[in-house]
C-alpha positions in Angstrom: 216.2 71.4 59.6 215.7 74.7 60.8 217.8 77.2 58.0 220.4 79.4 59.3 218.4 82.8 58.3 221.3 84.5 58.9 223.6 82.4 56.5 221.3 82.5 53.8 220.9 85.9 54.0 224.5 86.4 53.6 224.5 83.6 50.8 222.1 85.6 48.8 224.5 89.3 48.9 227.5 86.6 48.1 226.1 85.6 45.4 224.2 89.3 44.0 228.1 90.6 44.2 229.6 87.8 43.2 233.2 89.0 45.7 233.2 87.8 48.9 235.2 91.0 50.2 231.9 93.6 48.5 230.1 91.4 50.7 232.0 92.0 53.6 232.0 95.7 52.9 228.0 95.8 53.0 227.6 93.5 56.3 230.1 95.9 58.0 232.1 92.3 58.4 235.4 90.9 57.3 235.6 88.9 54.5 236.9 85.7 56.9 233.7 85.8 58.4 231.6 86.1 55.2 233.8 83.0 54.9 232.7 81.4 57.3 229.6 81.8 57.1 229.3 80.4 53.6 231.3 77.6 54.5 229.2 76.7 57.8 226.0 76.8 55.5 227.3 74.8 52.6 228.1 72.4 55.2 224.8 72.2 57.0 223.4 71.6 53.9 226.0 69.1 52.9 227.2 70.0 49.1 228.7 73.6 47.4 226.4 76.9 46.8 229.4 78.6 45.2 232.8 78.0 43.1 235.6 79.6 44.0 238.6 80.5 42.8 241.3 83.9 43.0 240.0 85.9 40.8 235.9 84.8 40.9 232.9 83.7 42.7 230.3 81.9 40.6 227.2 79.6 42.3 227.2 76.5 41.5 223.8 74.3 39.8 222.6 73.7 43.7 223.8 77.6 44.8 221.1 78.3 41.5 218.2 77.0 42.3 218.9 77.6 46.4 219.3 81.5 44.9 216.3 81.6 42.9 214.4 80.0 45.6 215.2 81.4 48.7 216.0 85.0 47.1 212.3 86.4 46.9 211.5 85.3 50.4 213.8 86.9 52.0 213.6 90.1 50.4 210.1 89.5 51.5 211.4 89.4 54.6 213.0 92.0 54.9 210.5 94.0 53.4 208.0 92.8 56.5 211.1 93.4 59.3 211.1 97.4 57.1 207.1 97.7 57.7 207.4 96.7 60.9 210.1 99.3 61.6 207.8 101.5 60.5 205.7 101.6 63.6 208.5 101.8 65.6 209.3 105.0 64.5 206.7 106.5 63.8 202.7 107.0 64.6 200.6 104.7 62.1 198.1 101.8 62.3 195.4 100.6 63.8 194.8 101.6 67.7 191.9 99.7 69.4 190.2 101.0 72.6 187.8 100.0 74.5 186.1 102.9 76.4 183.3 103.2 78.9 180.6 105.3 77.7 180.5 107.6 80.3 183.7 109.4 79.7 182.7 111.8 78.3 185.5 113.6 77.9 187.3 111.1 76.3 184.7 110.5 73.4 184.1 114.2 72.8 184.6 115.0 69.2 186.7 118.1 69.5 189.6 115.7 71.0 189.1 112.7 69.2 189.0 114.2 65.5 191.8 115.9 66.8 194.1 113.3 67.2 193.4 112.0 64.2 193.9 115.2 62.5 197.2 115.1 64.6 198.0 111.5 63.3 196.3 110.6 59.4 198.5 106.8 59.7 196.3 105.8 62.7 193.3 104.6 62.6 191.2 104.7 65.7 189.1 101.6 66.1 187.0 102.7 69.2 184.6 100.4 71.0 182.2 102.2 73.6 181.3 99.4 76.8 180.3 99.1 80.4 181.5 95.5 80.3 184.6 95.0 82.5 186.8 92.2 80.7 191.2 91.5 80.1 192.1 94.2 77.0 195.0 92.3 76.5 193.3 88.8 75.3 191.2 90.7 73.5 193.1 92.9 71.7 192.8 95.9 72.2 195.7 98.6 72.7 194.3 100.6 75.8 191.5 101.7 77.8 189.2 104.3 79.2 187.5 103.4 82.7 187.0 104.8 86.3 190.1 104.4 88.3 188.4 101.8 91.0 188.3 99.8 88.5 191.8 99.5 86.8 193.7 96.3 87.2 196.5 96.9 89.1 198.9 95.5 86.3 197.8 98.2 84.4 199.8 101.4 83.7 196.7 104.8 83.9 197.0 107.8 83.0 194.2 110.9 84.1 191.6 111.3 81.7 190.3 113.7 83.9 190.1 115.6 87.0 188.0 114.7 89.6 184.2 113.6 89.5 181.1 112.0 90.6 177.4 111.0 90.6 174.6 113.3 90.6 170.9 112.8 91.3 168.5 114.1 88.7 164.8 114.6 87.9 163.5 117.1 85.6 162.0 120.4 87.2 158.3 118.8 86.5 159.0 116.1 88.6 160.5 118.0 91.6 157.4 120.2 91.3 154.9 117.3 91.0 156.2 114.5 93.5 159.0 116.6 95.7 162.1 115.5 95.7 163.8 113.2 98.5 166.1 114.7 101.3 168.0 111.6 101.8 169.1 108.8 99.9 167.0 106.1 101.6 163.8 108.3 100.3 164.8 107.3 97.2 162.7 103.5 97.6 159.3 106.4 97.4 160.4 108.1 94.4 160.1 107.0 90.5 163.8 105.8 90.0 165.8 105.4 86.1 168.2 102.8 86.4 171.2 101.5 84.9 172.5 97.9 84.0 175.8 97.5 81.9 175.0 94.7 80.6 171.1 92.8 80.0 172.6 90.1 82.3 173.2 92.2 85.1 171.9 93.4 87.8 170.8 96.9 88.2 173.7 99.4 89.7 173.3 100.4 93.2 173.9 104.2 93.7 176.1 105.2 95.8 176.3 108.0 98.0 178.7 109.2 101.1 177.3 109.9 104.2 179.9 112.1 106.8 183.0 110.2 105.1 181.1 107.0 104.8 180.0 105.2 101.8 176.9 103.9 101.4 174.4 102.4 98.5 170.8 102.5 98.0 169.5 99.5 96.0 166.4 101.4 94.2 163.8 99.4 92.8 163.5 101.1 89.3 160.7 101.3 86.9 162.6 101.8 84.0 166.2 100.2 83.8 168.3 100.4 80.7 172.0 100.4 79.6 171.8 103.4 77.1 172.8 106.8 79.6 171.3 109.0 76.3 168.2 107.2 77.6 168.1 107.6 80.9 168.5 111.3 80.8 165.2 111.3 77.5 163.1 109.8 80.1 165.0 111.9 83.0 164.2 115.4 81.0 160.3 114.1 80.1 159.5 113.6 84.0 159.7 109.8 83.8 161.5 110.4 87.3 164.8 110.5 88.7 167.8 108.9 87.5 171.7 108.8 88.7 174.4 109.1 86.5 178.4 111.1 86.2 178.1 114.6 87.0 179.4 115.3 83.4 177.1 113.4 82.1 174.3 116.0 82.8 176.2 119.2 83.1 174.4 120.2 79.3 171.2 119.6 80.8 171.6 120.9 84.3 172.8 124.5 82.5 169.8 124.4 80.5 167.4 123.9 83.5 166.0 120.4 81.9 167.5 118.4 85.0 167.8 119.7 88.7 170.3 117.8 91.1 169.1 116.4 94.3 170.8 115.1 97.4 173.8 116.9 96.2 175.8 117.4 100.1 175.9 112.8 99.7 177.3 112.7 95.8 181.6 113.9 97.1 184.2 113.7 94.4 186.0 110.8 93.5 189.0 110.2 91.0 187.7 110.1 87.8 188.4 108.5 84.2 191.3 107.5 83.3 193.7 105.7 80.1 194.8 102.5 80.4 197.4 100.1 79.0 199.6 97.0 80.2 203.3 97.9 80.6 204.9 97.3 78.2 208.7 98.4 77.6 208.4 99.3 74.3 205.1 101.1 73.9 204.0 101.6 70.1 203.7 104.9 68.5 201.2 105.2 68.3 199.7 104.6 71.6 202.1 107.2 73.3 201.3 109.7 70.5 197.4 109.1 72.1 198.8 110.0 75.2 200.8 112.9 74.1 197.2 114.2 73.0 196.1 113.9 76.1 198.1 115.7 77.6 198.6 118.1 75.9 195.1 118.7 75.5 193.0 121.9 77.3 190.7 120.4 80.5 192.9 117.1 80.3 194.4 116.2 83.7 197.0 113.4 82.5 200.1 114.2 84.0 201.8 110.9 84.5 205.8 110.6 82.7 205.6 107.5 80.4 
C-alpha cells in the first residue's frame, strides 16, 4: 500500500495542534475537509489514529506510534522541498558546462571571473572538450560549440559574432619556404594539424572560392589535439597551421604569426551557448545567459 503523503501531512498538523480547526486554518481549508482526510487515512490503515470529543482531540496508541515514525520523515521531505525551491527562486548550485577548446571569448578569464563574482552561490564545473556528445545524457546543463554542429532540438544563443578560420605561419617559415598562393598548394608545405581525439582522423582544412566551399586534406608532419601546441610550433617555424582567427589574433598582432590564404577564408556564424528546450529553466542557467548578453563583445541577443 502506497501512503497518501498529503493525508499524512494533515495528520501531523492535527497531531501537533490537537485541534481540527487550528489545523484547517494552517492549511487554508475547511474543518470538514481536514476531518474527511483523517477519516480516509484511518480507513486505509484500518485503525483509529485520533480520539475525538466535543472539546479535545488526542492520539490513540496507533496515532502516537505513527506520528513518532512519520513526523521526522515528513519534516525531512519539507526541508528538501524548501531547498529545491531555493534553486528555483535564485541562482545557486552547480552549473556544468561542456565548452569547445577554441571558444576563446567564452573561456576568457574576465568573462568567467565576472560571472563567478556576480553569482557566488553558483559553482562552475567546466569541461573543455572538442568531442561531440549528448550533453543531456552526460549530465551537463549547457554547452558551447560552433553553430553548425549543434543539434536542431537545442536552444542556441550566440556567444560572439561571425568567426573565420585562418591558415598562419611564422615570418621565419614564410621567409625560408615561401607561402602557398592557393590552398591546393598546401600539400607542398610542412603542416601542423589538429584532431579532436586520438581515434579521430586529422581535421581537413576548410576553404571557399567564389562562394563554393572545399576541403583540403593536408598531410601534417605534426598532429595534436591542443591548439596551444599548434601555435607554439607554428611560432617556432615548424610549419603552417590552421584554426580559428580568434586563437591567433594576439600572435598576429605581435607579428609572431602571419595570416596566409585570407581570400579563401570566409566568415561564418561562430560559437553558441546551447541547452535543451526546458519549460522551467534553472535560475543558474538563466543567470549565465543574462551575463552573456550583458558582457561587452558578445552578441547574444535572443530572447529566452
